[in-house]
N, C-alpha and C positions, 0 to 999 in steps of 0.2 A: 544385592542390595545397596552396597556403596557406589556400584556404578551408576546407578540413577541419582544417587545424593549429590554426584559431582555438579560443581558451579557451572551454570549454563555458558559462562565464559569461556571455559575450555573448548568449548566446540563452536562457539559462535562465528558468524561468518562477518568478516569486517569489510569485505568489499560490497558495501551498501550503495544501492543507487538512491540518490536524494534529488531533490529540487530545493530552489531557493524560494522563499514566501514571497519575493518581487517576481517571479516568473508569471508569465502569460499561460493561459491554457493551451495555446499552441504549442510553446517551448514544453511543457509538460507532456502534451500528447507526443511529440518528437522524441522526447526520452523513453517514454513507455514502448513506443513502437520499436525505436533502435535497439534498446537493450531487452526487448521481448520480455518484458515484466509487466504484472497486473497492478502495481502499486508503488508509490513512492513516499518516503519519509519526507515530511517539508521541513527544512532547517532555516534558521536565522543566520547571520554573518558569524555568530560564535558556535555553530553547530548546534545548538540547543534545538530539541524537537518542538516544534510549533503546530505540526499538523500531519494529516495523512491524506493523499488523495488516491484513490483507486480508478481503474478503467470503469467500473461500474459507476462511480459518481458522475462520471463525465458522460456516460452513455446515457443514463437517466436524465442528465440536465439538455444533452443534444434532443432527445425524445420530447421534451417539455417545450422545445422552440416553436412547435407549430400550434401552442395554445392560442386560443382568442382570450381576449380579456373582458370579462363581465364585469360592470359596475353596478351594484343594487342600491337605489335610493330607497326612500321608505315604501312606497307601493308603485315605485316605476323602475324598470330595469334597462340599461344601456347596454347594447351589445357593441364592442368594438372589433370588426372584422380586421384581421391583418392586411395591411397592404404590402408590407414587405414580404419578399420572397424568401424562400428556405435558404437561398444562397447567401443573401444579405443579412441575415440573422447568423448563419454560421460564421460570417466574416467579423460581425460584432461579437459574437462569442468567444473566438478566437483570441480577442485581445483582452477578454476579463481576466482578471487576476486568480490564480490558483486559490487563495484562500477564502474565495468567494463559493467555492465547492467543497473545500477540504474538511475533514472531520477535524475538529479543533482538540476534542477530548480524545487524544491517543494513550491507549492503554500500552505501558512501557513497563521492563522489568529492569534491575540492577544485574550486573554480571555474576553476583555472587548466589543469585537465586539458584535452587538445584533444579537441575533437568527436569525430573519428573514432575516439578510443581509447573514448571513451564509446557512442558506437554499436555498437563491436565488443562492449563488457560487456553491454549491453542484448539484442542479439542471441544472444549466446551463453549468458547466463543466463536468458533469455527472460523478461526484465524490462520491464514496461511504462514503468516511471519508477525513477529511482534518486535519492536525495536529495543534495544539494550542501551542504557543510559547509565552515565555515572551520577553522583549525589547531585550535581548540578543540573542536570536534564541536558548534559551534553551527550550527542549521539556516540557510541563505541562500536556499535555494531548491530547485528540483526540476528535472531534465533528463527530459522525456517522448519517448517514442518519437515519438510524432504531431509534436511541435515540430522535433525534428532531421530528420524525414522533410520536413517543410514548407520547413525552411531548404535541404536539398538541392536539392528541386524547383526552390525558387525562384532560388537562386544557381547551382547546376550547370546546370540546364536551361531556365533565364530563363522558368521556368512560373510565372505570376502567378494565385494561386488566387483563384477567384471569391469576391466579396465574400460574407459570409455574410448569408442573407437575402435575396439576391438572386433565388434560386429562387422563393421564396415570391410575390413581387411579380407575376410573369409570369403566375401561374394566376388 
């Protein structure tokens, strides 16, 4: 029982991939792709959490780039067909600021929160990870679902995960 009541700070990951709130979407996509992650915590100069951007947020916005604009007056409707090509739109899109698409209400926890409560938040909200902050909102680390699962398996079930890379050597 005590195992799950340990503070999340004990097992949090401190190697958090972040982006700065001044970054463009092009810069954000570069980080997502190069680091092979699905989302980034957006921080300011003091490492305060100011947002969260996911690959899903970007995908949804890219999909909308093809939409036509329809303005309706009282009893008349004007349809503006797009003259810009998709490529032109992507170029403009890449220059946009990350905060235009980022979620600004980011659910965070402090490092003293018990592991079981963090696990419950992750499963209820269907999050893969949650930022961990101090009292001032400064980013300290992140709690990943995978890390919590590994912790549960090793401590509760005495299951030792295979060393990464061990699989490759056998072949």
